[in-house]
N, C-alpha and C positions, 0 to 999 in steps of 0.2 A: 664412882659411880655414873652409867652412861645418861645422857640427857634425853628426854623423850620430844620429839618434833610433831607439831601438829599435822593432822593429813585425814584422809577421808578414811572412815571406819571401815573395818571389814565385815563383808555382809551388805552392807547400804546398798541399795540399787544405784544406778546413776540418775545423776538429776534429770528433770524431764527435758530441758532446753540442751543436753549434751549432744553431739554429733551422731554418735553411735546409735542412741535409740530413736532418732530423727530419721536416718537414712533407711532403714528397712520398709518403715510407714511411707515415706516418699516414694520409693522404689516401686511397692505394692501399687501405691496408688495411679502411677504413671501406666503399670501394666493394665491395670483395671481399665484407664482412660482409653487405651489403644485399643481394647477389645470391643468397645462400644459399636455399631455399626453407625453409619452417617445415613440417616434415612434422606435427612435433608438435601445432603448432596448427591445421593443415587437420585433423587427423584427431580431435582432440576437437572442432572446430567440426562436423564431420560426426555427430558421435554426438551431438552436443545437438540438432543439427537432426532428427536420426531419432524423438530421445527426445520432440521437440516435435511433429513433424510428423505422426506415427503416432497418438497418440491424438486428436489431431483429428480426422484423417482417419477413424478408427474412429468417432467423435462424430458427425461431419456425415452420414458414407454410412448409418449404422445408422438416425439418424432418417427416412430418406428409402427406406426399405428394408421390405417385407412382412414379417411375423412367420415365416410359411413359409419364404420366402425366405432368412431369416437363419439358422433352424434346419438349413437343407439344405445352403447354400451354406457357412458359415463366418462369422466374423465380419469378415475382411478381403478378402474378395472383392469383384470389383466386383459391383453389380447388376444383374441382368436387367432389371429396370423400376423407375422411381420411382414413391414413391405419398404423397400429401399425408394418407392415412387418419391416420397418426399424430400430425401436429397437429391435426387436426379431433378425434381423441380426448383429447388433452390440453385443448382447451376447453371439451369436454363434460364431464371430471370437476371444473370451476371453477377453471379456471387463473386466469382474471382476478380473482377472488377472492383469491386466493392472493397474485397478485403487487401487489395493492392492498393488502394486510395487510403484505407486505413493504417496501412502499415507506412506508405510514406509519411502520411501526417505524425503519425505516432514517432518514427524515427528523428525526423524532423526536429520534430517539439523537444526530445530528449538530447539531442546534439545540441541546439540552439539553448537549453538552459544549462548544461553542463559546462559549455563554452563561455556564459556569463557568470554563471553563478560560484561557480570554480574559483575563478580568480578575484571575485570579487570577495569570496569568505576568507580568502587567502590574504586579501588586501585589509581587510577587516580586524583581523587575528593579528598582524603582523605592524601594522601601521598605527600610528599614533595622532594621525591628523585629524583635525576638527571638520574636515570636509568630511573624510570618510564617515566618521562617527553619523554626521546629519544622514550621509547615504543610507547607514545602515536603518538609522530611524524612518525614512521614507521607505526601505522594504516593508520594514516592521508594520506601518499604514498600509500597505498595498494588502494585507491581511483582514483589513476590514470593508475591503471594496468588492461587494459583488460585482459578476458577470452581467446580473440581469438589471444591475442598476445604470450601466453604462454601453447596454449594446446599442443604442441608437448613435453616439459618439465615435464607437468602434465601427458601424455599419458606414458613415459619412467619411470616416478616415479612410476607410478601404477601399471606397469609391472613387474619392478624390488620388488616390495612389493607384489606381486603374488595375486593381488587382481583385476584383470581384469576380465570382466564381471561377476560382482558382484553389489548388490546396494551399499556396501561399498566403491565402485569406484565412483561412483556418489554423494554419501552424503558428503564425504571428502572434494572434491574442491569445490561443492558447499557452505558448509559452512564457507570456509575459502575464500572466494571471499563475503560470506555477511560478515563476521567480521569487516571490517573498518568502514560501515556505522551502523553498531548495536554498536559499540563502540561510534561512535559520538552522536548516538541519546542519548543512556544511560547516557552519561556522561554530556550531557545537562540535563537529566533528573533530575538525582540525584544533579546537582548544585542547582536547585530550591529547593531542602530541607536546610532549616534556621540551620544554624550553632549552634544555641541555643540546638536544639533537639541532636546534637551529643554531644554537651558539657553536656548537662544532665546527657545523658545515662553514659557518663563518669565519672561523679561525682556519680554516682550511683553504679560505679562498674564495667561497662559493657566492655567485651572484644569487639574485632574488628568482632570475630564471633556473637557475642550477636548482635552486632549494625546491623549487615548485616542482620539477620533472623528477628529483631522485627522491625526495622526502616526503612532500606533500600526497603527490598523486599514490605514491604506494600503500602510505598510512592511512589514506580516507578513503580505502576501497570500499568499507561499510558503508559509509555515508553515500557514496558514488552510486552504489547499486540499489540504495537506497530511494534517492531522488529519480534515479532512471526510472524503477518500477514505478514509483507514483507519479511521475511525467508521464509514462507512455499509459497506464490505465486512465488518468483524465483525458488525454487524447484519444484512445479507442473508444472510451463512453461517451465522449462530449457529443450532443445533440444541439446545443442551442446556435454554436458558431456554425456548425455547418447549414442548419435550417435557413438562417438569417443570409450569410455571407454566400452560398452558392445555390444554385436552381438547376443545373442541367444534370442529366444522367452519368457524364463523364467525369464530373469532380463527386458524385456521390459516393460517400461513406457507410461503412456497414449499419451504423442505427438508422441511418436514413434508408438506406436499402430494406431492413424490414418493413417499411411500409409498401412494400409491393405486395403482400401478402393480405393487406386490406384493402377491399373495393367497397364498392355501393350496396354490394350486395349480402356483405359479411366478411368474414376473416377466415382464412385459411389455417387454423390451429395447430395440426400437425406439421404442416410446412413451416409455419414460423417457429416451431419449437426445433425442427430441425435446422433452420437458420443459426438459432441461437444456440444450439450444441456446435455447431461450426464454428460460431465466431468465438466461442468460447475458449476452445483450443490454442490459440497462439497466447491467451491469458495465463492459460496452466500452464503452458511452458515456459513462460517467463517466469511464474513463479516457483517453479521446480529449478531454473539457472539460478534464481536469487535468493532462494530462501536461507541459506547458510549465513549471509550477510545482511538479509533485511532485518533480522531481532536486534543485530549489535549498531544497525544504522540508527533505527527505531529509539534506542535505548539514549544513544548519545545526541540524539537530536530533540528529544523531550524532557532528556532527565536533568536539565538544568534550567 
């Protein structure tokens, strides 16, 4: 006589905890959740769009508006007629000279920072010396020192070096205050390079200089571009150092050049907006050039 084994009874529904009974309910819940409109996200996106578009609209439209129309119609009204007189007036006050000075300052600061920060980051990552670690701590302490707190010692130092009222007087402190952040970003970027690559090049007989040129520079491209954009923007928008360390029109940069539209009788707002539009074009071009590497460099610099 065959033996009977215990098993589930025929016709009994599956248990409530069985996977087959839970899966359809879970899927229906996920489809239902996805179908709900995100009203909060839509309202937030619309508010952000308005906050961005309205200033840009005011900036561009006002730059093509006449001074009389700006005073009569209001800042956000559509202009009756467009004019290029504001842009012509910008070039008449010496905009090209201010633009050239800003390019020299930004380029000099970027080159100087990369020439110091990249070898320093390589030494911090590869060296085990206590002196190198102390130097890295000093770079980190530089993050806590604002430029406004030491502007008087900087002024005295620049005058003692006979660099006052020169572009070098703006380049040197701008690069110095950008070094701490640049070293931190490049150090974190170089730490993402696998140690096996360093060991492989060492086995091939490569020295530190060859490792730096053939391995570090190609693999740290994102960090280099991020630092270049960061330093370039700081130098381009810097107002404090040019104001304190320069005084002649030959060394005037764009932030100081915008003062030409403000007189004792008022401010030429349409001309000022035209100058701001022209000043923002190089920054926009710089962003288009480095946007592919900017996100990767920021993630490497601040992800640890």
